N, C-alpha and C positions, 0 to 999 in steps of 0.2 A: 733343624726341626723347623717346619713352617707352621706357625700358630696361626689359625684363621681368625679374623677381627670379629669381635662381637658385632651383632647386628645393630644393636641401638647404642651408639656412641654420641654424647650430647656434642651438638655442633657439626657433626657430620650428616649431610643429607642422604636420605636412604634412596636406594636406585629403585626405578620403576619395577613393581612386581615383587619387591622383597619387603615381606611384612614388618611393620615397625611404627613407631609414632611419628615418625618424620616423613614416611611415605605420603601421608594425608595432606601434608605441608605443602607439597611439590604439585602444582597444577599440571593440567595435561598440557599446557602450553609449553610449559618447560621443556618437553621433550620434542617440540615441534619448531622447526625453523620458520619464522614468520616471513612471507613473501610478500612483496610489494606488488599491485596489480595496476600499473598506469593506465593501460588501455582501459580497462574496466572502469577505473577513476573517471578518467575522461568521457566516457560513454554516459555513465549515471550522471556526471555533472551536466551534461547537455539535456538530459531528461528533467533534471532539477530546474535548469535555466528555462525550458521550454514550458513547463507548468507553471513557474513563476512568472512567465510573460504573459500566458494565458489569462491568470488570475488577475495581475495587474492591469491588462487591458480592460477586462470586464469591470473591474472597480473604477477605472478613470472614465469610462464611458457610460456612466449611469449611476444609479444610486447605489452607494456601497452596501447600504442596510438591506437593500432588495436583493443585490447580487450575491450576498453571503448567504442568503436563503436558498441559494440553487444547489443541489447535491452535487453537480458538476464542479461548481467553485469550492466547495468544501473538501471533494475527494482530490482536485487539482492542487490546493493548498498543502493536504497531507502528502502528496507525491512530491511536491517541492520539498518540503522539509526531509522526509525518508530518503530521497534520493541524494540529496545534498550530504546528509551524515552517513550514508552507504558510501558515497564517492570519498569522503574523507578517511573513512576506515579501510577502504581498499588503496589508497594512496599511502596511507603510513602503516599498513599491514598489521591494522588491529583487528580484533575478533569482529565477526559479521554482526549485523543487527539480528535480532531475534526473529525466527522465520514467522512467528505469529503477526508480526509488525509488518514485514515484507509482504506477506501473503495477503493480509488485510488491504494493504495499499494496492496491491494488484487486482484484487477482487473489487474493489471500490470503483478504480479507475475503469475497468470493464465493465462494470455495471452501467456508469454512466455513459461510456460508448454504445454498449447495446440498446439502453433506453432511449438514446437519440435516435440512432441509426434505424431501429425498429419501430419506434412509436412518435417521434417528433420532426424526423426530417422531412417528412411530406406535410407538415401541418400546414394551415392556412389560416392567418397569415403566418410567415415563416418564423420558426422558433430560434432566437438568439439571447445571448445571455446579457443583455442591456434592458433599458428602460423602452427602447425603441424599436418594437418587432418591425417594423416597415423596413428598418436598415438592416437588410441581410447581407450587406456588402461590406466592404472597408475593414476597419479595425474590430468591429463586434464579431464579423464572420472569420477573421484571423484568430481570435480568441477561441471561437467554436472549433476550427480545425485542429487547433493545437491540443485542447483539452477534450474533444471528442473523438479525434482520430490519432494525432501524432504521438501524444504521451501514452495513451492506452498501449499502442502497438509497440512502441519502444518498451515499455514495462514488460509486456509479455516476452519480448526478445531478450531482456535481460534474465528474466527466469528462466528462460528455456535453456541459454547458452552460458550464463556467467554465474549461475546460481547452483550450489550442490543440490542434488534432488534427495528424498527421502527425509526431509525435515517436517512436513507438516502432517497433522493429525487430525482426525475426524471432529475432536472436540474444539479445534479450531473455527471449523466449519459453524458451530453452533454460537461460539463467542462473537463471531464476526456479523451474525445476524441481528445483534443487539442494537448497533448503530443505524441500520436501516429502518428498524422497527422505531427506534427513538425519533428518527427523522421524519418518518410519516406522522407519527403523534404530535411532533411540533408543528409541521405545515398544517395539518387539519385543525389543530388548536389554534393556531394564528390566523386562519382563514375564518374559525367561528367568530373570533374576538374582532375582527376588523369589520368595518360597517359595508354594508352591501354597496357594490359599484365602486368600491377603493380600488385604484389601479394596481394590478398584481396581487390582488387578494389571495388567489391560488396561482402558485409559480408554475405548475403543469396543468394542461387541460384535462388529463384524465384523472386529476385531483379535484377538479373543480364542483364542490358540492351544490353550489346555486345552480349549475346547469344540469346535472346528472342524478343529484339526490345522494343521501349518505349511503343507501343500500348499494347502489352501483358502485360508487367511489370505494365504499369499504372492501367491497368483492374484487375490484381491481388491485386494491392494495394488498389483499390477501394472496392474489395470484402472482403480484410482483414480488412479494417476500416469497414464496415458495421458489420463484425462479431464482432469486439471488441464492437462496439455501442450494437449490441444486447446482447452481454453477460453482458455489464453494466446494461441494462435495466433489464435483468434476476436478476441479484445481486440486484436491487432495489426492484424488485418485491417479490423475495424470502425474503428479509429483512422485509416486512411488512406481511408476513404469516408465518414466522417461529415462534416458541415459544421462550419465554423468557428464559433465562439461569436458572438453578435450584435453584442456591444461588443468592438470591435478595439482594440488599444493604438493610441493617437496617437502619431505620429513628428514629429521635428522636427530640427532642426539646431543643434549647439552645439559649440564647440571646447572641448577640455580640455587643457592644458598637461601634457606628458608627465611623469611622477613618476620622480624620480630623475634 
């Protein structure tokens, strides 16, 4: 006669789907074979390197304190860190970064790119990420091309073709808006505290209170925040209708003894 084993045996890990106190001790990763993604890792490492290079060039060819007040520099520094961590996780077959973090990185780099190409690209004098606006060529121009074009495009490609869909939520869009709001408040407060005539008092011409007045600037800031939120909602929507990447993770089955 075959006697079935009891479901709850101390020291014996429970099978997935079988109720018992040990089933909760086995994480979902225990039944999924980790897969290294070297091509993804290399691509993300290149994005991180490009972002780090753009930020470094801007810091070396001007005042670091002023350069760090640019939204482009801040979003570029975030992209360098996030994509470096994402590359390391893809190389070592570890769990991906939280979608809220990677989605925020994509949103902020895209915001910096769109703001430049729609509002600043044709400014006179030319807008650059250094203390020398007249120098629109050379290394400052390289930093601008990297952070305003190359990194945002590469981040979008990574999201479209190398990131699983259906991970973003509408609540993420609301949370992502907190940083742009805080940035605008910081920039306007900084400009109010600096003496009139201080170089770089307002880092962007459309936020120049001395030239346009608070009513005009606050109206532009409100419209900009609404545009960022609309872009965030668009990213969430596209994430739910875009197809999955062609290469899917392989799944398998393996037991792992509970820890502790």
